[in-house]
N, C-alpha and C positions, 0 to 999 in steps of 0.2 A: 654774398658770402663774406664772412669776416676774414681779414688778412692782417697779420702782425708784421709791421715794418720796423726792423731793428736799425736805428739810426735816425735821429731827429734833427740833424743839421740840414744844410741846403739840399743835398741829394735826397735825404729822407723826405723832406717836404715835397720835392719834385715827384718822387715815386708815389707818395701818398696821393697827390693830386691825380696822377695817372691812374692809380688804382680806383680812386673815386669816380673818375671819368668812365672807367670800365665797369662801374656798378658795384664795386666792393665797399664794404664797411671797414674802415681802417682803424687799427689799434696801434698807436705808436709805442715805442719802447726805448729804453736807454740801457747802458751797460749794467745798471743796478737792478732794473725791474722791467717787466713787460706790461705797460699800461696798468700798473698796480698789481700785476700777477707775477709771482716768482716763475722763472723759466720752467720748472718742473710741472707747473699747473697749466701750461699752454695746451697740452694734450695734442689733439689732432688739428688745431688751427694752423693754416699755412703760414709760413714765415719767409720773409725776404730780408736780406742784409743790404741796406741802402747806405753804404759807406764807400766813398770814392778811392781812398788810399788802399791800394792792393794789399799791402802788408797788414794793415789794421783789419781789413776785411777778412783776411785769412785767420788772424788771431781771434776775432769774434766768432768765426765759424768753428774753430777748434773748441772754444768755450761752450758754444751752443750744442755741439755734437754730443757732449756728455749727457744732455737732456733728451736726446733722440727726437729733436724737433722735426717737423714735417716741412721741408723746404718746398717751395713752389716756384714757378716761373711767372713772369709778367711780360707778355709779348703782345705788341699792338697790331701786328700785321697778320692778315689772313693768309699770307704767302710763306709762312715759316715752315711749311712742310718740306721746303727746299733745304732745310737745315736740321742738324742734330743739335739740340739745345739741352745741355745737362742741367741738373738741379740748381735752383737758386739764381738762375740767370735772368736778366732783365733786358728787353729790347724796346727802346723808346720809339715814339712816333717819328715817322719819316725815314727810319733806317731801312736800308735795302740789303738783304742777304741774297745773292743771286742763286747759286746752286752748289750743292755738295759742300756746304759750310758747316764746320763743327765748332760750337762754343762749349768750352769746358764748364766746370762748376763755378757758380757765383761770378760770371762774367757780366759786365755792364756795358751795353752798347747804347750810347747816347743819341740825341736828336740828329737826324739827317746824316748818319754814318753810312758809308757804302762799303760793303765787304764783298769782294769778287769771288769767283768760282774756286772751289777746292782749297779754301783757306781753313786753317786750324788755329783757334785762339785758346791759349792756355788758361787754366784755372785762375780765378781772382783778378783777371785782367780788367782794366777800365779803359774804355775807348771814348774819348771826349767828342763833343759835337762836331759834325762836319768833317771828321777824319775820312780819308779815302784809302782803302786797303785793296790793292789790285789782286788779281788771281794768283793762286798757288803760293800764298804767303803763309808762313808758320810763325806764330808769335808765342813765346814761352809763357810760363806762369808769372804772376805778380807783376805784369808790365803795365805801364801807364802810357797811353798814346794821347798826346795833347790835341787841343782844338785845331782843326784845319791841317793836321799833319797828313802827309802822303807817303805811302809805302809802295815802292815799285814791285811789279810782278816778280814772283819767284824768290823773294827775299826771305831769309830766316832770321829771326830775332830771338836771342837766348832769354833765359829767365831773368827777372829783376832789372829790366831796362825801362827807363823813362825817356820818352821822345817828346821834345819840347813843342810848344804851340807853333804851327806853321812850318815845321821842319819837314825836310824831304829825305827819305831813306832810300838810297840807290843800291846799297850793297848789304850783305849779311852783317849782322852785329853779333859777335861771339863773346863779348865781355860785358858783364853787368855794369851799369852806370847810367849817367844822364847824358843824352845826346841832343844837340840843337844845331840849327842852321840849314843852309841849302847849298850843298848836301850836308847831312849831319856830320858833326865832329863831337867826340867825347869831351865833356867839360869837367866831369868828376866821376 
């Protein structure tokens, strides 16, 4: 099956390789065109947005939505029936979603991420490699969770939050911004 991957940077190349490994024929795209085709000519071809920055990912989605593109998911595990995965989401190899997990639209779950029971991940969120999200966690829209970050059970994180690499979240985060450290503190 052909699949259109919007975004030709590092994440785009990673997702293209994953799609090829899963037997798909990949068509790359940029913000100007889709593999030489204007967006309105994509038709029924499945589309993925492979952009790590949550806000840019949302902007691209809004642009593509005017062309009524057909978003698809790319999920590597056969155990994803344990999760609700909304359109355009990607789950990389080695990720574990335990049970009753909900991924919003255009969520990217990178390599070796663990997401515990009863978690909800908001639209356009990116979770970097080896992040560990314990059970009953709610993460808002447009969040970015850094590599090896850990989030304690029962924590709620509001929209538009960046958690730095290796950081540990022990309490709710109710204000947008960038948080780093063990435990996290807001830096901007």
